[in-house]
Kinemage of the C-alpha trace (Angstrom):
@kinemage 1
@onewidth
@group {chain A} dominant
@subgroup {mainchain}
@vectorlist {calphas} color= white
{ca met a 1} P 0.000 0.000 0.000
{ca lys a 2} L 1.160 3.498 -0.784
{ca arg a 3} L 0.450 6.620 1.250
{ca ala a 4} L -1.998 7.831 -1.442
{ca glu a 5} L -3.967 4.586 -1.045
{ca leu a 6} L -4.097 5.056 2.731
{ca glu a 7} L -5.409 8.584 2.134
{ca his a 8} L -8.033 7.236 -0.288
{ca leu a 9} L -9.193 4.696 2.300
{ca leu a 10} L -9.453 7.454 4.915
{ca arg a 11} L -11.635 9.509 2.576
{ca ala a 12} L -13.764 6.462 1.781
{ca ser a 13} L -14.047 5.505 5.482
{ca ser a 14} L -15.292 8.985 6.269
{ca gly a 15} L -17.803 8.815 3.427
{ca thr a 16} L -19.022 5.429 4.625
{ca thr a 17} L -19.343 6.288 8.314
{ca gly a 18} L -19.813 10.068 8.432
{ca glu a 19} L -16.915 10.202 10.919
{ca lys a 20} L -13.792 12.360 10.570
{ca asp a 21} L -11.309 10.811 13.026
{ca phe a 22} L -9.906 7.315 12.595
{ca ile a 23} L -7.261 5.220 14.308
{ca ile a 24} L -4.924 3.237 12.077
{ca ile a 25} L -3.265 0.422 13.982
{ca gly a 26} L -1.859 -2.133 11.541
{ca ser a 27} L 1.370 -2.338 9.603
{ca gln a 28} L 0.381 0.448 7.229
{ca ser a 29} L 0.302 2.877 10.160
{ca val a 30} L 4.027 3.166 9.453
{ca leu a 31} L 3.016 5.430 6.541
{ca gly a 32} L 2.040 8.104 9.066
{ca lys a 33} L 5.618 8.879 10.080
{ca his a 34} L 7.227 7.441 6.961
{ca pro a 35} L 5.083 8.270 3.897
{ca asp a 36} L 7.786 6.922 1.581
{ca ala a 37} L 8.497 3.742 3.554
{ca pro a 38} L 10.439 1.065 1.677
{ca arg a 39} L 8.446 -1.481 -0.306
{ca glu a 40} L 9.153 -4.291 2.175
{ca leu a 41} L 7.177 -2.330 4.789
{ca arg a 42} L 4.271 -1.683 2.409
{ca gln a 43} L 3.449 -5.262 1.417
{ca ser a 44} L 0.015 -5.384 3.006
{ca met a 45} L -2.906 -4.222 0.906
{ca glu a 46} L -5.182 -3.836 3.928
{ca leu a 47} L -5.575 -0.907 6.267
{ca asp a 48} L -6.544 -1.766 9.867
{ca ile a 49} L -8.803 1.121 10.817
{ca tyr a 50} L -11.624 2.147 13.134
{ca ala a 51} L -13.603 5.307 13.793
{ca arg a 52} L -11.993 6.916 16.829
{ca asp a 53} L -15.222 7.805 18.640
{ca lys a 54} L -17.464 5.076 17.245
{ca pro a 55} L -15.459 1.861 16.852
{ca asp a 56} L -18.670 -0.107 16.302
{ca leu a 57} L -18.798 1.441 12.837
{ca arg a 58} L -16.088 -1.075 11.886
{ca ile a 59} L -18.938 -3.226 10.567
{ca glu a 60} L -19.843 -0.501 8.053
{ca ile a 61} L -16.197 -0.077 7.090
{ca glu a 62} L -15.806 -3.817 6.583
{ca arg a 63} L -19.030 -4.130 4.585
{ca asn a 64} L -18.309 -1.221 2.246
{ca leu a 65} L -14.511 -1.170 2.030
{ca gly a 66} L -13.462 -4.665 3.177
{ca glu a 67} L -11.640 -7.456 1.417
{ca leu a 68} L -14.587 -8.825 -0.554
{ca ser a 69} L -16.212 -5.478 -1.271
{ca arg a 70} L -16.694 -3.760 -4.600
{ca phe a 71} L -14.158 -1.181 -3.370
{ca ser a 72} L -11.502 -3.889 -2.951
{ca glu a 73} L -12.303 -5.422 -6.328
{ca thr a 74} L -12.057 -1.997 -7.979
{ca tyr a 75} L -8.875 -0.705 -6.336
{ca gly a 76} L -6.950 -3.790 -5.196
{ca tyr a 77} L -6.621 -2.618 -1.586
{ca phe a 78} L -9.100 -2.536 1.252
{ca ala a 79} L -9.956 -1.545 4.815
{ca asp a 80} L -10.120 -4.051 7.637
{ca gly a 81} L -12.638 -2.696 10.131
{ca val a 82} L -11.053 -3.399 13.513
{ca gly a 83} L -11.549 -2.148 17.064
{ca pro a 84} L -9.560 -0.701 19.943
{ca asp a 85} L -8.931 -4.163 21.368
{ca thr a 86} L -7.485 -5.567 18.149
{ca ala a 87} L -3.867 -4.870 19.109
{ca leu a 88} L -1.901 -4.878 22.338
{ca leu a 89} L -0.558 -1.364 22.741
{ca pro a 90} L 1.607 0.108 25.511
{ca lys a 91} L 0.493 2.796 27.920
{ca gly a 92} L 0.545 6.258 26.413
{ca trp a 93} L 0.193 5.149 22.795
{ca glu a 94} L -2.451 7.825 22.232
{ca thr a 95} L 0.118 10.557 22.942
{ca arg a 96} L 2.377 9.286 20.151
{ca leu a 97} L -0.134 9.226 17.287
{ca thr a 98} L 0.810 10.805 13.948
{ca pro a 99} L -2.017 12.526 12.053
{ca val a 100} L -2.563 12.053 8.340
{ca cys a 101} L -4.875 14.757 7.037
{ca asn a 102} L -4.543 16.597 3.743
{ca glu a 103} L -6.518 17.464 0.618
{ca asn a 104} L -6.558 13.758 -0.352
{ca thr a 105} L -8.312 12.632 2.862
{ca gly a 106} L -11.417 14.737 2.293
{ca gly a 107} L -11.237 16.311 5.740
{ca ala a 108} L -10.758 12.996 7.544
{ca thr a 109} L -7.810 12.436 9.857
{ca gly a 110} L -6.124 9.087 10.246
{ca trp a 111} L -4.268 8.881 13.539
{ca cys a 112} L -1.443 6.392 12.895
{ca ile a 113} L 0.124 4.584 15.805
{ca asp a 114} L 3.828 5.196 16.287
{ca pro a 115} L 6.238 2.627 14.791
{ca cys a 116} L 7.426 1.719 18.318
{ca asp a 117} L 3.852 1.054 19.461
{ca leu a 118} L 3.247 -0.915 16.270
{ca thr a 119} L 6.316 -2.981 17.137
{ca ile a 120} L 4.817 -3.904 20.510
{ca ala a 121} L 1.600 -5.053 18.816
{ca lys a 122} L 3.589 -7.101 16.309
{ca leu a 123} L 5.794 -8.628 19.033
{ca tyr a 124} L 2.656 -9.760 20.824
{ca ala a 125} L 1.274 -11.374 17.662
{ca ala a 126} L 4.732 -12.763 16.777
{ca arg a 127} L 3.658 -14.346 13.491
{ca pro a 128} L 6.453 -14.904 10.953
{ca lys a 129} L 5.239 -11.901 8.937
{ca asp a 130} L 5.342 -9.747 12.100
{ca ile a 131} L 8.910 -10.800 12.885
{ca ala a 132} L 9.958 -10.013 9.281
{ca phe a 133} L 8.240 -6.619 9.498
{ca ile a 134} L 10.029 -5.719 12.738
{ca arg a 135} L 13.363 -6.806 11.250
{ca ala a 136} L 12.724 -4.488 8.303
{ca met a 137} L 11.874 -1.590 10.639
{ca leu a 138} L 15.120 -2.216 12.514
{ca lys a 139} L 17.079 -2.397 9.256
{ca his a 140} L 15.675 0.951 8.096
{ca his a 141} L 16.141 2.547 11.543
{ca phe a 142} L 12.417 3.255 11.958
{ca ile a 143} L 12.682 1.942 15.525
{ca arg a 144} L 15.464 1.882 18.110
{ca pro a 145} L 15.940 -1.160 20.340
{ca val a 146} L 16.275 1.001 23.457
{ca glu a 147} L 12.810 2.494 22.833
{ca ile a 148} L 11.232 -0.933 22.330
{ca glu a 149} L 12.850 -2.227 25.522
{ca arg a 150} L 11.568 0.842 27.396
{ca leu a 151} L 8.011 0.210 26.172
{ca ile a 152} L 8.177 -3.480 27.045
{ca ala a 153} L 9.182 -2.492 30.587
{ca thr a 154} L 5.960 -0.456 30.987
{ca phe a 155} L 3.787 -3.582 31.132
{ca asp a 156} L 2.898 -4.731 34.648
{ca asp a 157} L 2.550 -8.425 33.766
{ca ala a 158} L 5.946 -10.158 34.085
{ca gln a 159} L 4.947 -13.026 31.780
{ca leu a 160} L 3.858 -10.591 29.114
{ca arg a 161} L 7.115 -8.638 29.437
{ca gln a 162} L 9.052 -11.893 29.028
{ca arg a 163} L 6.992 -12.905 25.996
{ca leu a 164} L 7.634 -9.547 24.312
{ca thr a 165} L 11.330 -9.611 25.244
{ca asp a 166} L 11.752 -13.117 23.822
{ca ala a 167} L 9.996 -12.158 20.583
{ca phe a 168} L 12.164 -9.051 20.262
{ca ala a 169} L 15.292 -11.154 20.751
{ca val a 170} L 14.194 -13.284 17.784
{ca cys a 171} L 13.736 -10.132 15.684
{ca arg a 172} L 17.223 -8.926 16.499
{ca arg a 173} L 18.899 -12.169 15.439
{ca pro a 174} L 20.142 -12.399 11.847
{ca ala a 175} L 17.484 -13.906 9.604
């Protein structure tokens, strides 16, 4: 997905829901801080998104802009209507959001989670594609290990901290 496609999906999400503020939490949230991210970080053709104040509208987003929708068939990319509980995010993630709002978004704002917060969500999921994505972010210096370690330390649950630490160790090993 390219930044212009993210902007198009924001405009379409606003048209579908009537909302103006959206949270973008998946891998394409990296386009908030890095609009020209390398291709290996833009492999996904789906945008994980929800209306900031009305997350239940994810059903409308999914129906109108989702994977099997006419929108997806027409453009080759789509929105995945998600919710606030879709990803594990560290405390304070809301203070690190990057807004995407310009003439291409039709007045809508997509609040993209920070690459470090995205890393925490991907460490928790720890699927092979998540590990590869984190390795690419490290390679391109989109995240710093010290920041990820600091965020891991903010979780109260010791088992969760260990799980995230172990997953991050895997990401830091040569592929």
